[in-house]
DSSP file (Angstrom, degrees, kcal/mol; ACC not computed):
  #  RESIDUE AA STRUCTURE BP1 BP2  ACC     N-H-->O    O-->H-N    N-H-->O    O-->H-N    TCO  KAPPA ALPHA  PHI   PSI    X-CA   Y-CA   Z-CA
    1    1 A P              0   0    0      0, 0.0     7,-0.0     0, 0.0     0, 0.0   0.000 360.0 360.0 360.0 155.7   10.5  -59.5  -42.1
    2    2 A P        -     0   0    0      0, 0.0     6,-0.1     0, 0.0     5,-0.0  -0.304 360.0-125.3 -63.0 150.2   11.7  -56.5  -40.2
    3    3 A A  S    S+     0   0    0      1,-0.2     3,-0.0     4,-0.1     5,-0.0   0.858 103.5  48.8 -63.9 -35.2   13.6  -57.2  -36.9
    4    4 A D  S >  S-     0   0    0      1,-0.1     3,-2.7     0, 0.0     4,-0.3  -0.933  77.6-148.6-108.8 116.3   11.2  -54.9  -35.1
    5    5 A P  G >  S+     0   0    0      0, 0.0     3,-1.4     0, 0.0    -1,-0.1   0.761  96.9  68.1 -55.8 -24.5    7.5  -55.5  -35.8
    6    6 A A  G 3  S+     0   0    0      1,-0.3    -3,-0.0    -3,-0.0     0, 0.0   0.742  95.1  57.1 -65.4 -21.7    6.9  -51.8  -35.3
    7    7 A D  G <  S+     0   0    0     -3,-2.7    -1,-0.3     2,-0.0     2,-0.1   0.512  80.6 116.1 -86.4  -5.6    8.8  -51.2  -38.5
    8    8 A A    <   -     0   0    0     -3,-1.4     2,-0.4    -4,-0.3    -5,-0.0  -0.416  44.4-171.1 -68.0 134.7    6.6  -53.4  -40.6
    9    9 A V        +     0   0    0     -2,-0.1     2,-0.2     3,-0.0    -2,-0.0  -0.996  11.7 161.9-128.8 132.4    4.7  -51.6  -43.4
   10   10 A G        -     0   0    0     -2,-0.4     2,-0.3     1,-0.0     0, 0.0  -0.630  47.2 -56.7-131.1-167.8    1.9  -53.2  -45.4
   11   11 A D        -     0   0    0     -2,-0.2     2,-1.0     1,-0.1     3,-0.1  -0.573  45.8-129.3 -76.7 136.0   -0.9  -52.2  -47.6
   12   12 A N        +     0   0    0     -2,-0.3     3,-0.4     1,-0.2     6,-0.1  -0.777  27.4 178.8 -86.5 104.5   -3.5  -49.8  -46.1
   13   13 A V        +     0   0    0     -2,-1.0    -1,-0.2     1,-0.2     7,-0.1   0.522  68.6  75.1 -81.9  -6.4   -6.8  -51.6  -46.9
   14   14 A A  S    S+     0   0    0     53,-0.1     2,-0.4     6,-0.1    -1,-0.2  -0.155  70.1 113.6-101.4  38.0   -8.7  -48.9  -45.1
   15   15 A L  S > >S-     0   0    0     -3,-0.4     5,-2.1     1,-0.1     3,-1.4  -0.866  70.0-132.0-109.9 145.5   -8.4  -46.2  -47.8
   16   16 A A  G > 5S+     0   0    0     28,-3.0     3,-1.8    -2,-0.4    29,-0.1   0.857 108.5  63.6 -58.4 -34.8  -11.3  -44.8  -49.8
   17   17 A A  G 3 5S+     0   0    0     27,-0.4    -1,-0.3     1,-0.3    28,-0.1   0.737 102.3  48.9 -65.3 -21.7   -9.0  -45.3  -52.9
   18   18 A T  G < 5S-     0   0    0     -3,-1.4    -1,-0.3    -6,-0.1    -2,-0.2   0.386 131.5 -93.0 -96.6   4.5   -9.1  -49.0  -52.3
   19   19 A G  T < 5S+     0   0    0     -3,-1.8    -3,-0.2     1,-0.3    -2,-0.1   0.428  79.0 140.5 102.7  -0.1  -12.9  -49.0  -51.9
   20   20 A A      < -     0   0    0     -5,-2.1    -1,-0.3    24,-0.1     2,-0.3  -0.361  27.9-172.2 -71.4 157.3  -13.2  -48.6  -48.2
   21   21 A R  E     -A   66   0A   0     45,-2.1    45,-3.4    -2,-0.0     2,-0.5  -0.976  31.9 -98.3-146.4 159.1  -16.0  -46.3  -46.8
   22   22 A V  E     -A   65   0A   0     -2,-0.3    43,-0.2    43,-0.2     3,-0.1  -0.696  33.9-179.4 -79.3 122.7  -17.1  -44.9  -43.5
   23   23 A G  E     -     0   0A   0     41,-3.0     2,-0.3    -2,-0.5    -1,-0.2   0.840  65.8 -14.5 -89.8 -38.9  -19.9  -47.0  -42.2
   24   24 A A  E     -A   64   0A   0     40,-1.1    40,-3.0    16,-0.0    -1,-0.4  -0.975  58.9-165.3-160.7 160.1  -20.6  -45.1  -39.0
   25   25 A V  E     -A   63   0A   0     -2,-0.3    38,-0.2    38,-0.2     3,-0.1  -0.992  31.1-124.7-152.6 147.1  -18.9  -42.4  -36.8
   26   26 A S  S    S-     0   0    0     36,-2.5     2,-0.2    -2,-0.3    37,-0.1   0.835  84.4 -51.7 -63.1 -32.5  -19.4  -41.1  -33.3
   27   27 A G        -     0   0    0     35,-0.4     2,-0.4    -3,-0.1    -1,-0.3  -0.849  47.1-119.6 167.1 160.3  -19.8  -37.6  -34.7
   28   28 A N    >   -     0   0    0     26,-0.3     3,-2.1    -2,-0.2    26,-0.3  -0.940  44.8 -89.6-120.2 143.7  -18.2  -35.0  -37.0
   29   29 A W  G >  S+     0   0    0     24,-2.8     3,-1.4     9,-0.5     9,-0.3  -0.182 111.1   8.2 -49.7 133.5  -17.1  -31.5  -36.0
   30   30 A G  G 3  S-     0   0    0      1,-0.3    -1,-0.3    24,-0.1     3,-0.1   0.589 122.4 -78.9  69.5  10.7  -19.8  -28.9  -36.3
   31   31 A G  G <  S+     0   0    0     -3,-2.1    -1,-0.3     1,-0.2    -2,-0.2   0.618  87.7 152.4  74.5  10.4  -22.4  -31.5  -37.0
   32   32 A A    <   -     0   0    0     -3,-1.4    -4,-0.2    -4,-0.2    -1,-0.2  -0.188  47.3-100.9 -69.2 165.4  -21.2  -31.7  -40.6
   33   33 A G    >   -     0   0    0      6,-0.1     3,-1.9    -3,-0.1     5,-0.2  -0.200  43.3 -89.4 -76.5 176.1  -21.6  -34.9  -42.7
   34   34 A N  T 3  S+     0   0    0      1,-0.3     7,-2.1     5,-0.2     8,-0.5   0.769 129.4  50.3 -61.2 -27.1  -18.8  -37.3  -43.4
   35   35 A A  T 3  S+     0   0    0      5,-0.1    -1,-0.3     6,-0.1    -3,-0.0   0.410  90.8 113.4 -90.7   0.7  -17.7  -35.3  -46.5
   36   36 A G  S X  S-     0   0    0     -3,-1.9     3,-1.7     2,-0.1     6,-0.2   0.023  91.1 -78.6 -67.4 179.0  -17.7  -32.0  -44.6
   37   37 A A  T 3  S+     0   0    0      1,-0.3    14,-0.3    -8,-0.1    -1,-0.1   0.827 132.0  13.5 -49.7 -42.3  -14.6  -29.9  -43.8
   38   38 A F  T 3  S+     0   0    0     -9,-0.3    15,-2.5    -5,-0.2    -9,-0.5  -0.056  98.9 144.1-123.5  31.2  -13.5  -32.2  -40.9
   39   39 A G    X   -     0   0    0     -3,-1.7     3,-1.8    13,-0.2     4,-0.3  -0.178  66.0-100.4 -71.7 164.5  -15.8  -35.1  -41.7
   40   40 A A  G >  S+     0   0    0      1,-0.3     3,-1.8     2,-0.2     4,-0.5   0.716 113.2  74.7 -58.5 -27.1  -15.0  -38.8  -41.2
   41   41 A D  G >  S+     0   0    0     -7,-2.1     3,-1.1     1,-0.3    -1,-0.3   0.811  87.7  63.8 -58.2 -28.2  -14.2  -39.3  -44.9
   42   42 A H  G X  S+     0   0    0     -3,-1.8     3,-0.6    -8,-0.5    -1,-0.3   0.705  89.0  67.5 -69.1 -19.5  -11.0  -37.4  -44.3
   43   43 A A  G <  S+     0   0    0     -3,-1.8    -1,-0.2    -4,-0.3    -2,-0.2   0.733 112.7  30.3 -71.0 -21.5   -9.8  -40.1  -41.9
   44   44 A I  G <  S+     0   0    0     -3,-1.1   -28,-3.0    -4,-0.5   -27,-0.4   0.164  90.0  98.1-124.4  17.8   -9.5  -42.6  -44.9
   45   45 A D  S <  S-     0   0    0     -3,-0.6    -2,-0.1   -30,-0.2    -1,-0.1   0.561  85.1-127.2 -85.7  -5.9   -8.7  -40.3  -47.8
   46   46 A G        +     0   0    0     -4,-0.2    -3,-0.1     1,-0.2    -4,-0.1   0.479  69.0 126.8  77.8   2.0   -5.0  -41.0  -47.6
   47   47 A D    >   -     0   0    0     -5,-0.3     3,-1.6     1,-0.1    -1,-0.2  -0.836  47.7-160.5 -95.5 112.1   -4.1  -37.3  -47.5
   48   48 A P  T 3  S+     0   0    0      0, 0.0    -1,-0.1     0, 0.0    -2,-0.0   0.643  90.2  61.6 -67.4 -11.5   -1.9  -36.4  -44.5
   49   49 A Q  T 3  S+     0   0    0      2,-0.0     2,-0.2    -3,-0.0    -2,-0.0   0.582  97.6  65.7 -90.1 -10.1   -2.9  -32.8  -44.8
   50   50 A S    <   -     0   0    0     -3,-1.6     2,-0.3    -8,-0.2   -12,-0.1  -0.708  65.0-177.2-107.0 162.2   -6.7  -33.5  -44.1
   51   51 A E        -     0   0    0    -14,-0.3     2,-0.4    -2,-0.2    -8,-0.2  -0.995  26.3-120.4-156.8 158.5   -8.2  -34.8  -40.9
   52   52 A W        -     0   0    0     -2,-0.3     2,-0.4   -10,-0.2   -13,-0.2  -0.825  24.0-167.4 -97.0 140.2  -11.3  -35.9  -39.2
   53   53 A S        -     0   0    0    -15,-2.5   -24,-2.8    -2,-0.4   -15,-0.1  -0.994  15.2-135.8-128.0 125.6  -12.4  -34.1  -36.1
   54   54 A S        -     0   0    0     -2,-0.4     2,-1.3   -26,-0.3   -26,-0.3  -0.141  32.6 -96.9 -71.2 173.7  -15.2  -35.6  -33.9
   55   55 A A  S    S-     0   0    0    -26,-0.2   -27,-0.1     1,-0.1    -1,-0.1  -0.348  85.0 -63.1 -87.8  53.2  -18.0  -33.6  -32.4
   56   56 A G  S    S+     0   0    0     -2,-1.3    -1,-0.1   -29,-0.1   -28,-0.0   0.764  94.8 139.3  75.6  24.6  -16.2  -33.1  -29.1
   57   57 A D    >   -     0   0    0      1,-0.2     3,-2.0   -30,-0.1     4,-0.1   0.608  34.4-174.0 -79.5 -13.9  -16.2  -36.8  -28.3
   58   58 A G  G >   -     0   0    0      1,-0.3     3,-1.7     2,-0.2    -1,-0.2  -0.263  68.4  -6.7  58.2-136.4  -12.6  -36.7  -26.9
   59   59 A D  G 3  S+     0   0    0      1,-0.3    -1,-0.3     3,-0.0    -2,-0.1   0.613 132.5  65.0 -70.1 -11.0  -11.3  -40.1  -26.1
   60   60 A A  G <  S+     0   0    0     -3,-2.0    -1,-0.3     2,-0.0    -2,-0.2   0.404  74.6 120.8 -89.9   1.9  -14.7  -41.7  -26.8
   61   61 A A    <   +     0   0    0     -3,-1.7     2,-0.3    -4,-0.1   -36,-0.0  -0.356  38.3 173.3 -66.4 144.8  -14.6  -40.8  -30.5
   62   62 A W        -     0   0    0    -35,-0.1   -36,-2.5    -2,-0.0   -35,-0.4  -0.990  21.0-160.3-151.1 158.6  -14.8  -43.7  -32.9
   63   63 A I  E     -A   25   0A   0     -2,-0.3     2,-0.6   -38,-0.2   -38,-0.2  -0.998  10.8-147.7-140.9 137.9  -15.1  -44.5  -36.6
   64   64 A E  E     -A   24   0A   0    -40,-3.0   -41,-3.0    -2,-0.4   -40,-1.1  -0.939  13.6-161.5-108.3 121.4  -16.2  -47.6  -38.3
   65   65 A V  E     -A   22   0A   0     -2,-0.6     2,-0.6   -43,-0.2   -43,-0.2  -0.907   5.6-151.7-106.3 126.0  -14.5  -48.4  -41.7
   66   66 A V  E     -A   21   0A   0    -45,-3.4   -45,-2.1    -2,-0.5    -2,-0.0  -0.864  12.9-146.7 -98.4 120.9  -16.2  -50.8  -44.0
   67   67 A L        -     0   0    0     -2,-0.6   -47,-0.1   -47,-0.2   -53,-0.1  -0.571  16.2-126.3 -86.9 151.2  -13.8  -52.7  -46.3
   68   68 A P  S    S+     0   0    0      0, 0.0     2,-0.3     0, 0.0    -1,-0.1   0.667  89.6   7.9 -73.8 -14.7  -14.8  -53.6  -49.8
   69   69 A Q  S    S-     0   0    0      0, 0.0     2,-0.2     0, 0.0    -2,-0.1  -0.960  97.0 -72.2-154.4 169.0  -13.9  -57.3  -49.2
   70   70 A I        -     0   0    0     -2,-0.3     2,-0.3    -3,-0.0     0, 0.0  -0.478  55.8-176.6 -66.4 132.8  -12.8  -59.7  -46.5
   71   71 A E        -     0   0    0     -2,-0.2     2,-0.7    -4,-0.0    -4,-0.0  -0.954  30.7-127.6-132.8 151.5   -9.2  -58.9  -45.4
   72   72 A T        -     0   0    0     -2,-0.3     2,-0.6     2,-0.0    -2,-0.0  -0.909  29.5-155.8 -93.5 117.1   -6.7  -60.4  -43.0
   73   73 A V        +     0   0    0     -2,-0.7     3,-0.1     1,-0.1    -2,-0.0  -0.862  18.5 178.1 -99.9 119.7   -5.5  -57.6  -40.9
   74   74 A D        -     0   0    0     -2,-0.6     2,-0.3     1,-0.2    -1,-0.1   0.566  65.1  -0.3 -95.4 -10.7   -2.1  -58.1  -39.4
   75   75 A G        -     0   0    0      2,-0.0     2,-0.4     0, 0.0    -1,-0.2  -0.990  54.5-141.6-169.3 167.3   -1.8  -54.7  -37.6
   76   76 A L        -     0   0    0     -2,-0.3     2,-0.5    -3,-0.1    -3,-0.0  -0.998   8.5-167.1-141.7 133.5   -3.3  -51.4  -36.9
   77   77 A D              0   0    0     -2,-0.4    -2,-0.0     1,-0.1     0, 0.0  -0.985 360.0 360.0-125.1 124.0   -1.7  -48.0  -36.6
   78   78 A V              0   0    0     -2,-0.5    -1,-0.1     0, 0.0     0, 0.0   0.395 360.0 360.0-115.4 360.0   -3.6  -45.2  -35.1
């Protein structure tokens, strides 16, 4: 294992490509759906050039990601 746990990298199980999906979201910019220009689907699409933007929720913004199977999650990077 890496000497510094912050350097650990594992599989991202919260990607749409692995079967994950957005279960719920605090809001999407402009009231669009999850697939919209800045919709929540962009948070899990694996594309660093796309992004999710909440509907002005600021620090209270949240997203729920539903995984396709039970997983043991060892870390979270936001």
